[in-house]
C-alpha positions in Angstrom: -33.4 93.2 20.8 -32.8 95.7 23.5 -29.5 97.6 23.1 -29.7 100.1 26.0 -28.0 97.8 28.4 -25.0 97.6 26.0 -24.4 101.4 25.7 -20.9 102.5 26.9 -20.7 104.3 30.2 -17.2 105.6 29.4 -15.8 106.8 26.1 -12.9 104.3 25.8 -11.7 102.2 22.9 -12.9 98.9 24.3 -16.4 100.2 24.7 -16.5 101.7 21.3 -15.3 98.5 19.8 -18.0 96.5 21.6 -20.6 98.9 20.3 -19.3 98.6 16.7 -19.5 94.8 16.9 -23.1 95.0 18.2 -24.0 97.4 15.3 -22.5 94.9 12.8 -24.6 92.1 14.3 -27.7 94.2 14.0 -26.8 95.1 10.4 -26.3 91.4 9.5 -29.6 90.4 11.0 -31.4 93.2 9.2 -29.7 92.2 5.9 -31.0 88.6 6.3 -34.5 89.6 7.3 -36.0 87.7 4.4 -34.7 84.4 6.0 -34.9 84.8 9.7 -37.0 86.6 12.3 -36.4 87.5 15.9 -39.3 86.2 18.0 -39.2 86.2 21.8 -35.6 87.2 21.4 -34.9 83.8 19.8 -33.7 83.7 16.2 -35.8 81.1 14.3 -35.9 80.3 10.6 -38.8 81.7 8.6 -40.7 78.9 6.9 -40.7 78.7 3.1 -44.0 76.7 2.9 -47.3 76.6 4.8 -46.8 74.7 8.1 -48.6 71.5 8.9 -49.7 72.2 12.5 -51.4 69.9 15.0 -55.1 70.5 15.8 -55.4 72.4 19.1 -55.9 70.1 22.0 -55.8 70.0 25.8 -52.5 68.5 26.9 -52.5 66.2 30.0 -49.2 67.4 31.4 -48.2 70.4 33.5 -47.9 74.0 32.1 -44.7 76.0 32.0 -43.4 79.4 31.2 -40.5 78.2 29.1 -40.9 74.9 27.3 -39.9 73.4 24.0 -41.5 76.3 22.1 -41.6 80.0 22.9 -44.9 81.2 24.3 -45.6 83.7 21.5 -44.9 81.0 18.9 -47.4 78.7 20.6 -50.0 81.4 20.5 -49.3 82.4 16.9 -49.4 78.8 15.8 -52.8 78.6 17.5 -54.1 81.6 15.6 -53.0 80.1 12.3 -54.3 76.7 13.1 -57.7 78.0 14.1 -57.9 80.1 10.9 -56.8 77.1 8.8 -59.3 74.7 10.4 -62.1 77.2 10.0 -61.3 77.8 6.3 -61.5 74.1 5.7 -64.7 73.6 7.6 -63.0 71.7 10.5 -64.8 73.6 13.2 -64.4 72.3 16.8 -67.6 73.0 18.6 -68.0 73.7 22.3 -69.8 71.1 24.4 -73.3 72.0 25.3 -73.3 72.2 29.1 -76.1 73.5 31.1 -76.1 77.2 31.9 -74.6 77.7 35.3 -73.1 80.1 37.7 -72.1 78.7 41.0 -74.2 78.7 44.2 -75.4 77.2 47.5 -74.6 78.8 50.8 -76.9 81.1 52.6 -76.7 84.1 55.0 -77.0 83.5 58.7 -78.0 87.1 59.4 -81.5 88.5 59.3 -81.7 88.7 55.5 -80.9 86.4 52.7 -78.0 86.9 50.2 -77.0 85.3 47.0 -76.9 81.6 47.2 -73.3 80.4 46.5 -71.5 77.2 46.2 -68.7 78.0 48.7 -69.1 79.9 51.9 -67.0 83.1 51.7 -66.8 83.0 47.9 -69.4 85.4 46.5 -70.9 85.2 43.0 -72.3 87.8 40.7 -76.1 88.1 40.5 -78.7 90.5 39.1 -79.7 91.7 42.6 -77.7 92.7 45.6 -79.2 93.6 49.0 -77.4 94.9 52.1 -80.4 95.1 54.5 -81.3 98.6 53.5 -80.7 99.0 49.8 -81.8 96.8 47.0 -79.7 97.0 43.8 -81.5 95.6 40.8 -80.0 95.1 37.3 -82.8 96.1 35.0 -83.1 94.5 31.6 -83.4 96.5 28.4 -87.1 96.7 27.3 -89.0 97.8 24.2 -92.4 99.6 24.4 -94.0 101.0 21.2 -90.7 101.2 19.4 -89.2 103.0 22.4 -86.1 101.3 24.0 -85.3 101.4 27.7 -81.6 100.6 28.2 -80.1 98.4 30.8 -79.5 100.2 34.1 -79.1 99.6 37.9 -82.1 100.5 39.9 -81.3 101.6 43.5 -84.3 101.1 45.9 -84.2 102.1 49.6 -86.1 100.1 52.2 -88.5 102.2 54.2 -89.6 101.5 57.9 -92.7 99.6 56.7 -90.4 97.6 54.3 -91.8 99.2 51.2 -89.2 100.4 48.7 -88.5 103.9 47.4 -86.5 104.3 44.2 -83.7 106.8 45.0 -81.4 106.6 42.0 -80.6 104.9 38.7 -77.2 104.1 37.2 -77.2 104.0 33.4 -74.5 102.1 31.6 -71.9 104.1 29.7 -72.4 101.9 26.7 -76.1 102.2 25.9 -76.0 98.9 24.0 -74.5 96.9 26.9 -76.2 94.4 29.1 -75.5 93.9 32.8 -74.0 90.4 33.4 -73.9 90.6 37.2 -73.1 92.7 40.2 -71.3 92.5 43.5 -71.9 94.7 46.6 -69.4 94.9 49.5 -69.1 97.6 52.1 -69.7 100.9 50.2 -68.7 99.5 46.8 -71.0 98.3 44.0 -69.3 96.5 41.1 -71.2 96.2 37.9 -70.1 93.8 35.1 -71.4 94.4 31.6 -70.7 93.6 28.0 -72.2 94.6 24.7 -71.8 91.1 23.3 -73.4 87.8 24.1 -72.2 86.5 27.5 -70.7 83.0 27.5 -70.1 81.2 30.8 -67.1 79.0 31.3 -69.4 76.0 30.7 -69.8 77.0 27.1 -66.2 77.9 26.2 -64.0 75.4 24.5 -62.6 76.1 21.0 -64.1 79.2 19.6 -65.5 78.5 16.1 -63.9 81.7 14.7 -61.3 82.8 17.3 -59.2 84.6 14.6 -62.0 86.8 13.2 -62.1 90.5 14.1 -63.3 91.0 17.6 -63.9 94.2 19.7 -65.3 92.4 22.6 -64.6 94.0 26.0 -65.8 93.4 29.5 -66.7 96.5 31.4 -66.4 96.8 35.2 -67.9 99.9 36.8 -67.1 100.4 40.5 -69.3 102.9 42.4 -69.1 104.4 45.9 -72.6 103.9 47.4 -72.0 105.3 50.8 -74.7 107.8 49.9 -77.1 105.5 48.0 -79.2 108.3 46.6 -76.1 109.9 45.1 -73.7 107.1 44.0 -70.3 108.2 42.5 -68.1 106.5 40.1 -64.8 105.2 41.6 -63.4 103.6 38.5 -64.3 102.4 35.0 -62.3 99.4 33.8 -62.5 97.5 30.5 -60.7 94.3 29.7 -60.2 92.8 26.2 -62.1 89.6 25.7 -65.2 87.8 27.0 -66.0 87.1 30.7 -66.0 83.4 31.5 -66.8 83.8 35.2 -66.2 85.9 38.3 -66.0 85.6 42.1 -65.4 87.8 45.1 -63.7 87.2 48.4 -63.9 90.2 50.7 -62.6 93.2 48.8 -61.0 91.2 46.1 -62.9 90.6 42.8 -61.6 87.7 40.6 -62.5 87.8 36.9 -61.7 85.1 34.4 -61.6 86.3 30.8 -61.0 84.7 27.5 -59.2 86.5 24.6 -57.9 85.8 21.2 -55.7 88.3 19.4 -56.9 89.7 16.0 -54.2 89.8 13.4 -54.6 92.5 10.7 -54.1 91.5 7.1 -55.1 87.8 7.2 -56.8 86.4 4.1 -59.9 84.7 5.3 -60.4 82.9 2.0 -56.9 81.5 1.8 -56.7 78.0 0.4 -53.5 77.7 -1.7 -50.1 76.9 -0.2 -48.9 80.4 -1.1 -51.9 82.1 0.5 -51.6 80.0 3.6 -47.9 80.7 3.9 -48.5 84.4 3.6 -51.1 84.2 6.4 -48.6 82.4 8.6 -45.8 84.9 7.9 -48.2 87.7 8.7 -49.0 86.1 12.0 -45.3 85.5 12.8 -44.5 89.2 12.0 -47.1 90.4 14.5 -45.4 92.0 17.6 -45.7 89.9 20.7 -47.3 92.7 22.6 -50.2 92.7 20.2 -51.0 89.1 21.3 -52.0 90.1 24.8 -55.3 91.4 26.1 -55.2 94.9 27.5 -56.8 96.5 30.4 -58.2 100.1 30.2 -58.6 102.1 33.4 -60.6 105.3 33.3 -60.3 105.7 29.6 -56.6 105.4 29.2 -55.0 103.8 26.1 -54.7 100.5 27.8 -51.8 98.3 29.0 -51.2 94.6 28.5 -52.5 92.4 31.4 -49.4 90.2 31.0 -46.3 89.8 28.8 -46.2 86.6 26.6 -43.2 85.3 28.6 -45.3 85.5 31.8 -48.0 83.1 30.4 -47.8 79.3 30.9 -48.3 76.8 28.0 -48.3 73.0 28.0 -44.8 71.6 28.6 -45.5 68.9 26.0 -46.1 71.5 23.3 -43.8 71.4 20.3 -43.2 73.8 17.4 -46.1 72.2 15.6 -48.6 72.9 18.4 -50.5 76.0 19.4 -53.6 77.4 20.9 -55.0 80.9 20.1 -57.0 81.6 23.2 -55.6 83.1 26.3 -57.3 82.6 29.7 -56.6 85.4 32.1 -57.3 85.4 35.8 -57.4 89.0 37.1 -57.8 90.2 40.7 -59.0 93.7 41.3 -59.3 95.4 44.7 -62.7 97.0 45.0 -61.4 99.5 47.6 -58.3 100.4 45.5 -59.1 99.6 41.9 -55.5 100.5 40.9 -54.4 97.3 42.8 -54.6 94.7 40.0 -52.8 91.4 39.6 -53.2 89.0 36.6 -51.9 85.7 35.4 -52.2 84.1 32.0 -52.8 80.5 30.7 -52.8 79.5 27.0 -54.7 76.3 27.3 -58.2 74.9 26.7 -60.7 75.7 29.5 -64.4 75.3 29.6 -65.3 75.0 33.3 -64.4 76.9 36.5 -64.5 76.0 40.1 -63.1 78.2 42.9 -62.6 77.6 46.6 -61.3 80.2 49.2 -57.7 79.1 48.4 -57.6 77.9 44.8 -59.1 78.2 41.4 -59.5 75.3 39.0 -59.9 75.5 35.2 -61.1 72.4 33.4 -61.5 71.2 29.9 -63.0 68.1 28.3 -61.1 66.2 25.5 -61.1 62.6 24.3 -63.4 61.5 27.1 -61.2 63.0 29.8 -61.4 66.0 32.0 -58.1 68.0 32.3 -57.8 70.4 35.3 -55.4 73.3 35.9 -55.0 74.6 39.5 -54.2 78.3 40.1 -53.4 79.5 43.6 -55.1 82.6 44.9 -51.8 83.8 46.3 -50.2 87.2 45.7 -49.2 86.4 42.1 -52.1 84.1 41.2 -49.6 81.4 40.5 -50.2 78.4 38.4 -49.8 75.3 40.5 -50.5 72.0 38.8 -52.3 70.0 36.1 -54.1 66.6 36.3 -56.7 64.5 34.5 -59.5 62.1 35.3 -61.4 59.7 33.1 -64.8 60.9 31.9 -66.4 64.3 31.4 -68.4 66.6 33.6 -71.7 65.9 31.8 -74.7 68.0 30.9 -77.2 67.8 33.7 -77.3 70.2 36.7 -74.5 72.7 37.4 -71.0 71.4 36.3 -69.1 73.4 39.0 -71.0 71.5 41.7 -69.4 68.3 40.6 -66.1 69.7 42.1 -65.3 70.5 45.7 -62.0 71.2 47.5 -61.4 70.3 51.2 -58.0 70.2 53.0 -56.2 70.5 49.6 -58.0 67.4 48.2 -60.1 68.0 45.1 -63.2 65.8 44.7 -64.7 65.5 41.3 -67.5 63.4 39.7 -67.2 62.5 36.0 -69.1 60.3 33.5 -67.8 58.0 30.8 -70.3 58.1 27.9 -68.1 56.1 25.5 -69.7 52.7 26.4 -73.1 51.2 26.0 -74.2 52.6 29.4 -72.8 55.7 31.1 -70.3 54.9 33.9 -69.9 57.4 36.7 -66.8 57.9 38.8 -65.8 60.0 41.8 -62.1 60.9 41.9 -60.1 62.4 44.7 -57.0 64.4 43.6 -54.1 65.9 45.5 -51.3 68.2 44.3 -47.9 66.4 44.1 -45.3 68.8 42.6 -46.8 70.2 39.4 -49.3 67.4 39.0 -52.8 66.8 40.3 -52.6 63.0 41.1 -55.5 60.8 41.8 -55.3 59.3 45.3 -58.6 57.4 45.2 -61.6 56.7 43.0 -65.1 55.3 43.5 -66.0 52.6 42.5 -62.9 50.7 43.4 -61.8 47.2 44.3 -63.0 47.5 47.9 -66.3 49.1 46.8 -67.0 47.9 43.3 -70.7 48.8 43.2 -71.4 51.3 40.4 -72.8 54.7 41.0 -76.2 54.6 39.5 -78.1 51.7 37.8 -77.6 50.8 34.1 -78.7 53.6 31.9 -79.0 56.2 34.6 -77.3 59.6 34.2 -76.2 62.0 36.9 -78.7 64.9 37.6 -77.2 66.5 40.7 -74.0 66.4 42.8 -73.4 68.2 46.1 -70.5 68.1 48.5 -70.6 69.2 52.2 -67.5 68.6 54.3 -66.9 64.9 54.6 -70.1 64.0 52.7 -71.0 63.8 49.0 -74.5 63.4 47.6 -75.2 62.2 44.0 -78.5 61.9 42.3 -78.8 59.6 39.3 -82.0 59.1 37.2 -83.4 57.3 34.2 -86.8 56.1 35.5 -86.5 56.5 39.2 -84.3 58.6 41.5 -81.5 57.0 43.5 -79.9 59.4 46.0 -76.4 58.2 47.0 -74.6 59.3 50.2 -70.8 59.1 50.0 -68.4 59.1 52.9 -65.3 61.3 52.2 -63.9 61.5 55.7 -60.9 59.5 54.5 -60.0 61.0 51.1 -57.9 57.9 50.3 -60.9 55.6 50.8 -64.3 57.1 49.7 -67.3 54.8 50.3 -71.0 54.6 49.4 -72.8 54.7 52.8 -76.4 54.4 51.6 -78.9 55.0 48.8 -82.6 56.0 48.5 -84.9 55.3 45.6 -88.0 57.4 45.0 -90.0 58.6 42.0 -88.8 61.8 40.3 -85.4 63.4 40.4 -83.5 66.3 42.0 -81.4 68.6 39.8 -80.2 70.7 42.8 -79.4 69.6 46.3 -79.1 72.1 49.2 -77.5 70.8 52.5 -79.2 71.8 55.7 -78.1 71.7 59.4 -78.6 68.6 61.6 -78.3 66.1 58.8 -81.1 67.2 56.4 -81.0 67.9 52.7 -83.4 69.8 50.3 -83.9 68.5 46.8 -85.3 70.6 44.0 -86.3 68.9 40.7 -89.2 67.2 38.9 -91.8 64.6 39.8 -92.5 61.8 37.3 -95.6 59.7 36.7 -95.5 56.7 39.0 -97.6 54.7 36.4 -94.7 55.0 33.9 -92.2 53.3 36.2 -92.1 49.5 35.6 -92.2 46.8 38.3 -89.0 45.0 39.1 -88.0 42.7 36.2 -90.3 44.4 33.7 -89.1 46.1 30.5 -90.8 49.1 29.0 -89.9 51.6 26.3 -92.6 54.1 27.4 -90.9 57.4 28.2 -91.1 58.7 31.7 -93.3 61.8 31.8 -92.6 64.7 34.1 -95.6 65.9 36.1 -94.2 69.1 37.6 -91.9 70.7 40.1 -91.0 68.6 43.2 -89.4 69.9 46.4 -88.2 67.1 48.8 -86.8 67.1 52.3 -84.3 64.3 52.9 -83.2 62.9 56.2 -79.6 61.8 56.0 -78.8 61.7 59.7 -78.3 58.0 59.2 -76.3 58.0 56.0 -76.7 54.2 55.6 -80.5 54.7 55.5 -81.4 58.1 53.8 -85.1 58.9 53.9 -87.5 61.2 52.1 -89.4 62.9 54.9 -92.0 64.5 52.6 -92.3 66.5 49.4 -94.3 69.2 47.7 -95.3 68.9 44.1 -96.5 71.6 41.8 -98.0 70.1 38.6 -97.3 71.7 35.2 -94.6 73.8 36.7 -90.9 74.3 37.1 -88.6 76.5 39.1 -85.5 78.3 37.8 -83.7 76.8 40.8 -83.5 73.6 38.8 -80.9 75.2 36.5 -79.7 78.3 38.4 -79.6 77.9 42.1 -79.0 81.6 42.7 -82.8 81.8 42.2 -83.2 80.0 45.6 -83.3 82.4 48.6 -82.4 80.8 52.0 -82.5 82.3 55.5 -81.1 80.1 58.2 -81.9 81.1 61.8 -80.1 78.6 64.0 -81.4 75.6 62.1 -84.8 77.0 61.3 -85.0 77.6 57.5 -87.0 79.9 55.3 -86.9 79.2 51.6 -88.3 81.3 48.7 -88.2 80.1 45.1 -89.8 81.4 42.0 -92.3 79.1 40.2 -93.5 79.3 36.6 -96.6 77.2 35.8 -98.7 77.0 32.7 -102.2 76.2 31.6 -102.9 73.4 29.2 -105.6 72.6 26.8 -107.8 69.5 26.8 -105.4 67.5 24.6 -102.1 67.8 22.7 -103.7 69.6 19.8 -105.2 72.4 22.0 -102.3 72.7 24.5 -101.3 76.3 24.9 -98.5 78.0 26.8 -99.9 80.5 29.3 -97.2 81.1 32.0 -98.1 82.2 35.5 -95.3 83.4 37.7 -95.3 83.3 41.5 -93.1 82.9 44.5 -93.3 79.8 46.7 -92.5 80.2 50.4 -91.4 77.1 52.4 -90.2 76.3 55.9 -88.1 73.6 57.5 -87.1 73.5 61.2 -84.3 71.1 61.5 -84.2 71.5 65.3 -87.8 70.1 65.7 -88.4 66.6 67.0 -89.9 65.7 63.6 -88.7 68.2 60.9 -91.0 68.6 58.0 -91.1 70.6 54.8 -94.0 73.1 55.1 -95.5 75.3 52.5 -96.2 78.7 54.0 -97.8 80.5 51.1 -97.7 81.4 47.4 -97.0 85.0 46.5 -98.9 85.7 43.2 -99.0 89.5 42.5 -100.9 91.0 39.5 -98.2 91.7 37.0 -98.3 94.4 34.3 -94.7 94.1 33.3 -94.5 92.8 29.7 -91.5 90.8 30.6 -93.2 87.4 31.1 -90.5 84.7 31.7 -89.4 83.7 35.1 -85.9 82.7 34.0 -84.2 85.3 36.1 -86.7 85.8 38.9 -85.2 86.5 42.3 -86.3 87.1 45.9 -85.0 88.4 49.2 -86.1 87.2 52.7 -85.7 89.8 55.4 -87.0 88.5 58.7 -90.8 88.1 58.2 -90.7 90.3 55.0 -90.2 89.1 51.5 -89.3 90.9 48.2 -90.2 89.2 44.9 -88.3 90.4 41.8 -89.9 89.5 38.4 -88.6 91.2 35.3 -87.7 94.8 36.4 -90.3 95.1 39.1 -90.4 94.3 42.8 -93.2 93.3 45.1 -93.2 93.2 48.9 -95.2 91.0 51.3 -94.8 89.3 54.6 -94.3 85.6 55.6 -97.9 85.3 56.9 -100.4 83.2 54.8 -102.6 85.3 52.5 -100.6 88.4 53.4 -101.3 91.6 51.4 -98.9 92.2 48.4 -97.6 95.7 47.8 -96.1 97.0 44.6 -94.8 96.9 42.0 -91.9 99.2 43.1 
């Protein structure tokens, strides 16, 4: 209770009497402190037995700031419920989605930039390049018991396109790992954490959200106007784990997940008395201690939000709760003191962001629930909706969503039946609800997406078109017409051996597919039944002609046996340079040597960079292999998991581990480095 607003301004009898009455009320409340407690300025009865709370779930309805239960009570219920479930072994595990961070648009200048899903919405990566300076997030390494910590290498391009190391930025926390960087104007933003990084695709219910946690996300912002002498602009830390991030112009958006740690809980509580004591301890926790804090330049920290500013499900009752808070923060890179934040206490395990809105999604009971947050001044929560089915496990989950003209398109799969059933839904905000205005299949177009038994491996939206790849033994590519959001239709389909796990739209009606080739001999003839598994032969890059959407064609393909590319699971690994419809592609490849049979098979990875071309303005466009960059590598870091590249005109940089090589686009060109 706050009494300052009741203090008398004049020393008269009426004011003194009012003050006396207030003092008596406070005395009475204090005297009855064993029976009641003031929470969120609302007097509620203290329970006399351990509560029976509902298991945390994702509600279907909208979120509100003031519902049937106070926000802080909802959060505290969630902390208790999570602790109780864990103590009894009722752990709710997170779904195992594929690792993803969004991607897919390319630069139209003279050098490539990070491949992103939405044009104008940048995404964090381990490299940044502005045409003159290459910023590289170097991994920690161990040599002869000597540890080399994570750092940012700053390399300057010379006139001959060689690189010169001009500076290094060590992390303040020597145990931290860099989780991504952004570069804009003269600002370099470095995100790091000293705990394991979980993307939004892995977050659902934390197994132990109530246990002690000192996890903090660090954001270091540097002024790089003089690359050889970068200076620190701001050091920011945020309580919790980073789920994902994006950048639009100067504004950096960070989504974090946080669960308050309550001191004094008995982790071994099993009896009614012990559980009640735990619940009372949680209820007595001040509301301010439930909120994640932000720390700027070493200060003591301030809460990102107040509990009453958070939104919770409107359907929640006093027996419901959720411990985890999802916070959306916006930080101005030019003025790091300009920070806005909004807070949601709800389940979320997936993120998609357009230039106008951000969507948080969760999967529960074979449904996908979506929350929409506007990127307006206050990062205002807008609406909630649901669709049948879940996002699925293949490809990048975020690519299954796309927003155009305030319509959200999403592809989900129902796995509850004998065969998976796929659906495309179109949603539109109506009040505080995201309502479905159309689905596919429907009565007018009842044909299913995919044949019986086929799962979805790739989805891509571009304007009025949607592309879906399904696969079990052969790859159908579906072309969807979305020009009328109220009436989506399948325009055409193509069946070929193999499958694409990533699709990249090109100009003039062409599409690049990246995935795996399968053995043609393993595919049965029509009408035959076989239980022989399909075997993958190696990486496959295909060029599709979708100029006639009713008759999509595979122009040609390039297959690399016994190989894969990181682009299949992380499309930031694909570098794209589009010069008026003439494309250059660079993608890392990891191949391996095999023995004569299964018993002698060995893993001997070889890493290289594949250079490809497609001229969509030609009379007969074709996918052309220009060359393979295969430098001699001395770096002990052997995996190509996070290999990257940059195309700058006719020059190419190949990043493997913490080293960089430089070559040109010409076949059999000399390779220089490592730098």
